[in-house]
N, C-alpha and C positions, 0 to 999 in steps of 0.2 A: 392508643389513643393517638398519642403526638404523630405517629406516621399519618394516620388518616388525615388529622388537623392539616399535616403539611401538605398532602396529596390535593385537599381540598383548597388550599391557599393557591396552589400552584395552578389549580384549573380555574381561579377566578382570575389570576394573574392573566392568564392565556385567555380568558374571554375578554378582559379589559381591553388588552393590547389588539385583539382582533377587532372590537368594536370601533376603537379610534382610530385604527387603519383604514377600516372600512366607511368609517366618515371623513376621512382626510381623502379618500380615493373617491367619494361619491361626486359625481355631476351633479350640479343644480338642475332641475327638472321644471319645465315651463309650468308657471303656476295657473291652474285652470280657475276660470272663472265661471260664471252662470253659462248653462246653456253652451259649454265647450270651446269657449273662447281662450285663448292661450295668451298668457303674457311673454313674448320672443324676446324683448329688450326693453332696458329701463335705466333712466337716467333721471332723476328728477331735478336735475341742475340745468337742463336744457330744455328750450322750447321750441317743439316741432310744429312745423305749419304745412308740411304737404307730404302726401306720399302717393308715388307713382310707379306701376308695374311695366316692364316692357313685355315680358313673357311671365309664364307660369313660374319660373325659377329666379328671374333679375328683377330686381326692384331697388327704388331709391325713395329717400329720405330726405328733404330739405330741412334743416335745424339750423339752431343757433343757440350758443353760449350766453349768461347772462353778463359774463365778463368776456373782452377780448380773448382769441386765443393767444396770439403775440402781437407785436407793435406793428406787424404786416398782414396779418391774415384775418384780423378785425374777429367777427363772434360768428359768421355762418360755417356751415361744413354739411357736408354730403354724408348719409349712411347708405351703405349698399350691401344688398344679399343677391349672391348667386345658387343660393340652396333653399329657395321658397321659404326663407325668413330665418332659418336656424341660425345662423351666424351672420353678423354686421361687423363691416368694416368702416372705420372714420377716416374721412378725407377733408381737412382743413381748408377751405377756400380761399385762394389767393385771388384777389381781384384787381384790376389796374392800379386803383387807388384804394384808399382806406375807407373812404366814403361811398364807393359803389358796392352793392349788394344785388340780391334776387328777391323779386316778389314771388315769381311763378319760375317752375323748372320742370321741364320736359325732357325725357331721354330720347335721344335719335337712334343709337345703338347700344351695344353694351357697356362700353365705355366713354361715349360721347352725350353732352347734355348740353340742352338751350337753356337760359335762363333770360327773364324780363323784369326790367322796372323802368325806369326813363330810358334805359337802353338795351340792347339786345346783346347778350354774351354767349359764348362757347367754350367749352369746356372739351378736351380731347383725351382726358387724363382721372374720369369719374368725379370730376368737380374739383381737383385738386388745383389745378390752375386754369385761370379764366381769362378770356380777352374781348375786348368789343368786337363784335361782327364787322360793324362798319362806324368808325370813328365820326364821320358825318351824319350819322342819324340819331336824332334825338327823339324820341316818344314822347308822346304826352303823359302816359300813365297804362303802362303795358300789363292786363290783367290777364290775359288769357291768350295761347297759342295753338293751332291747330295743326300737324304736320300732316300736309299729302303724303308727302315722301321726301327725301335726302334733299331736294330742290325747291319745291314749294310747300312754304309755310303761310298760313293766314292769322293776322295779327288783331286782336283787339287793345286799340292804342287810343284810350281816351274815349272822346267823340267820334272817332274815325274807326274804320277796317282798313288795314294795309295788308299789300300783298306782296310777296317775295317770290320770282320764278327761277332764283340763280343763288340760292342758298344765302342769301341778304350781301350778295354783290349789289344789287340795284334793288329800290322798292317801290311801290305805286300804291298811291292812295286811291281807293273802289269804291270808299262811301265816307262822306263827312255828314255830318249831323248837327244839329244846334241845340241837343240834348241837355238839359243842364246837369248829368251825371253821365259817368263812361260808360262803355260796355263793360259788362265784367264775366259774361259767359259766353262761349262758344260750344254748338252741339253739331257735328256733323256724323249722320247715320250712315252716308256714303261721301265719296270723295265731291260728288258733283251737288249734292244737296245740303245745305247748311243753314244753322240759326245762330242768331245774335241777340242777346238781351242785355238789359242794364234796367238799375232802377234805385230808388232810396226814399227814405221817410225822413224827413226833416222841417223846419218850420217854413223854407221857402218852396218844397215840392215835396210831393207823397204821391208814388207811381211809377212807372216803369215801362218799355218799349220793347219792341221786337221787330228784327228785321230778318230777311232769307235770301238765299242765294240760289240757285239752281243751275248755275254754270260754273262750279267749283270755286266759287269767291271772286269771279271778275267782275260781276255785276250784282248789285244788292237792291230790294225793295222793302221798304217800310211797310209791316202789316198793322191795318187797325180792325184787329179778329172782335168779332162776338164772344160773349155778351157784353162788352164793354164800350163798343163802338154807338151802338144804338141806345145806350144810357148816356153818351158824352161823358164817360170817365175813360182814364188810361190804362192800359194794361198792369198788372200788378207788378209790384217788387219781387222778383224772383230769386231766392237763394241759391236754386238749384235749376237746370233744364236737362232734361235728356229726351232724345228721338230713337227710338229702338228701330225705327224702320223712317223711309222718307216721309211717311204720313202721319204714323203713331208717334205722338210725344206726351210728355209730361212736364209741368213744372210745379215747383214746391215754394210758397209764397212765404214772405215773413209774416205775416199774421196767420200763419198755419192752414194754408188751404191747398188742396192739392186738385190741378186741373189736368185734363187729359184734352187730347185733341186727336181724332183720325181721318183730318182732311188736309195735314200739312201746315196746321198752324192758324187757320182761317176762322175756324169756330173751335170753343174751348167748351168742357162741361166740367163743373164742382163735382168731385168723385169723393172727396174726404176732408174734414177740417178737425183738427185739433188746434192748442194753443199756440203753439210755435212750431215751425220747422227751420231746421238748420242745413242739413244736408240731404240730398235725395239720389237714390240709383237705381234702376230696373235693369233687370237682365233679361225679363221677356216680356210679354206684354200682362202678364198674371202676377210675374213674382218680383218683386221690390224691397229695397231697403230704405230706411229713412231713420233722421236723428232728431232729436229735441236737444236742450241742455245736456243731460244727463244719461239719455238712454237711446240704444238702437233698436229699429222696430221691424219686422218683416211683412210683409203681404204677401198671399198667395192666390187672392181672387183681384188682383188688379187694383189694390189701394182701397177697396171698401171698407175691408177691416185690417186691423195690425196687431200684431202681436210682440211684445217686448221679448228681445232675445239677449239683450246684455245692459248692464247698469252700472254705471260708472260708482268706482268704491267709495267716494266721498263727494255726494251729490251737493252741489250748491246752484246760485241763480246764473252763474256764469255758464258760457258755452263750454264744455268739457271734453266732448267729443270732436276733435280740430278737423279731420280729414276721414274719409273711409272711400274703401271701393269694394268691388266685388269681380272675381273674373270669371271668364266665359266657363272655366274649368270646375267653378263652385266654391273656390277659396275666397273668404273674405278677410280684409285688413282695415285696420283704423289705428289712429294715433289720437293718444289723449294729453288733456293740459297737464298732468304729471309727467310726462317724459315717455309713455309706455307706447310700444309697437304691439298690437293684440290681433290676433287671427284668429278665423274660425273655419270649419270645413263642412 
């Protein structure tokens, strides 16, 4: 009997050892959210503001710490993946001075990034070290940048549109307006045709505006589209704008409306309305994605109906899905208020 107990005790010890060993060796698997969204990265102590992908594998996230990283590098850093989000490397940003920083980040190639705020900056080492492109150029308020190629960039800079044809050595102001708020979004379905819009809702002004170029950004015309022009109202404030062709485009408005144009921005038709839209992105004329404060929705009928495909884990009245994108290859990425990078296929 004692021999039997001894063998049983040894088996229990072996099983306990194996369970501890396997637990120690196990790699953390991505957390599966609803509808196959995976948490690729999580750090609740950081604030993520923007996600961009250069291609299917290479992506960047602009983020910041609550506290400064050190006395030189301030709070901002870049997260980079080269394996479609499986792993992320962190690059604390060293700007020219402690007070410098980035509002927008655009990848030029797999190692080189542009950033804009009141100045234009460039980093050639994944966001680790940044330099001002032109120390004499002071922007009004840079909200968006469109990269045509390595030399030609179009900048939404306050109430102006600015163009460079030599990678920032010289700049040309190609549109100046007296709008009460800045241009905040650029949309270029091709290198020749592009759109710029802005807007706000406050005590002094409520509404927006839209401008169009047909020569690669060299000249611009302010549009007065229907149905707003004939009713003597302004173009709505757009939280997102996207053109999938030179003629077909969508806007997602602050008050929860989605409009579509099929004639290059001159006439728009209301196709859907919710209480609020924050982000919007179409991958084709029929397939699109949008967000409100806590959810990501998908449409497969051109925006007429929307199905929820993701819900933030702790819904609140704040905007909790900060940025998102969907690649032509089908993958979707988003960043959330609680420091998550999530992905779906």
